[in-house]
N, C-alpha and C positions, 0 to 999 in steps of 0.2 A: 750667333756672335753678334754684340751690340757692336754700335758703332765707335764709341771710343775704345774697345778692346781690338777692334781692327788697326784704328788709326795708332795706336801705341805700338801694336806689334809690327805696322808699315815704317813707323817713325825709327824704330831699332833696326829694321832690316837697311835702312837709309844710312843709318849711322855704321853700322856694320862693312856695309858693300862700300862707302866712302871713307871710311877709316877716321871718322871724326863726329865725338861723342858730343860735341856742341852744336851738332848740325839739326836746326830746326826747321822741319817743314810744314807748311799748310796745304790746305784745300787748292789755294791758287797755285803752288809751285809747279816750276815747269822746267824743262831739262835747261832752259836758257837761264834759269836761276843758280845753276849748280854747275861750277866750273868745269869739273870731269865728268859730268853726265854725257855720255855719248852713247852711240848705237851699240856698243858691246857692253857697255856698264847698264843699257835697258835690259839687255839680256840677263845679264846677272841679275838684276833687280827682279825681273818677272820670274825667273826661274827660283827665287829665293822666295819669293810671296808663292809659288806654287807649291813648295815644298811647304812650307809653314801653314798654309791652309789647307792642305790637299786639295788642292783644284786643279785644273788644267787648261791654259790658256789656248784658245784659237787665234790663229792670226785675224782674223776677222773681229775678235773681240778686243786687241790690243791695237790695231791700225788707228783708229778714230781719237785714242786718249790724246787730251790735249795739257792736261796737268793732273796732280796728285788726286783730287776731288774726283775726277772720272774714274781714276783707278782704285779709289776707294770705293765708289759705287758697284761697280765692275765686281769687285771682291765680295762685297756686301750681296750681291745678287747670285752669285756663283757658290760661296760658302755658307748660304742661307741658314 
């Protein structure tokens, strides 16, 4: 799966989870950039990505994520 395909899918997951079709993410987007992105929303996002990419995150995988770019890199490695 290429980087653009992963990014496009993650973009749509963010739009669906935050119910905002205009939401635009970048690799630098972090929780501070999106008003409703709290710990519960983080779980919802990760669960949706696990389903979309048929992967299973471990706590140590996601604990150090700083932004969407880190998340995209993790998905790319796991979905390889």
